[in-house]
N, C-alpha and C positions, 0 to 999 in steps of 0.2 A: 504494500500500500504506500502510495506517495500522496502528499497533500501540500498545497501552497495557498497562501492568502494574498489577496489583491485588494487595493483600495481603488474604487471606481472614481475617476477624475473627469471623465467626459461630462460636459454640462447637461447632455441629454440622458445620461445614464445608459442602461442597457435596454434600448427600445427595440422595435421589431426587426429592423435590418441587421444590427449586430447580433441580436439574439439568434436569428436564423443562421447567420454565418457561423456562430459558435456551435450551435447544435449540429450543423452539417459537418463541422470538423470532428465533433465527438462521435458522430455516427460511423466514422471511418475505422473505429477501433472496437475490438472485441471486449475489452475490459469494462467493468462497471464504473461509471463516472457520475459522481454526485456533486451537486452545487448546493452550498449552504449560504443562507443570508437571513437576517432577522430571526435567528433561532429556528429556521425551517430548512428542511432538506428536500430537494427534488432531483429527479433523474435528469442529468444534463443532456440526455438524448431526446428529451421531450420539450418541444417548443411551448406547449401549453403550460408545462411545469415552470419553465424559465420565466415566461411572461407573467405567470401568477405571482411571482415574487415582487414585481414592481421595483426593480433595482434602480435607485437614483444616485446621482453624483454624491460622493462622500461615503457611500456604503462600503463596508468591508465584506468581501465574499471569500469563501473557501472552496477550493476545488479538490476533490478527493478521487483518485484513480486507483482501482483495485482489480488486478487481473494480469493476464499474460503479457499484455503490451502496455502496461501502465506508464512506464517511463517515456515511451514514444508518444503516448496520448498527452501526457502532461507537457512535454516539450512543444507539441503542436498547439495545444490550448494556450500556453504562455505566449508563443509566437503570434497567434491570432489575436489575443488581447492587445499585444504591442502593435500589431499591424493596424488594428482598428482604432488605435489611440483611445482605448477605453479606460485604462488605468495602469497602475504600477504595482509590482510585487512588493509585499511588505514582509 
C-alpha cells in the first residue's frame, strides 16, 4: 500500500474536467485506488464518487493505492495532478 497527501490549490478545485481526467488515469491500473477528503472515502475509479466529495481549493486529499501496480498508479496520479495544476504534494 502506498499513500500520498495533496493540498488542492487550483481556484476551481476538482471540478468535472479534472475529475474525469483523474478517474480515467486511475482506470488504467488494476490496483484498488481510494480518494479521501473531508473524512470520507470513495473509489477513485468512480466519477460519481469523486464528484460527490465536492473538493474545493484549500482541501487536503489523500490518495491510497493498494495492489499489484500500486507504485505505477501513484506515480501516474501524482503526474496528472501536477499536469492539471490542481495542487501540490504535502
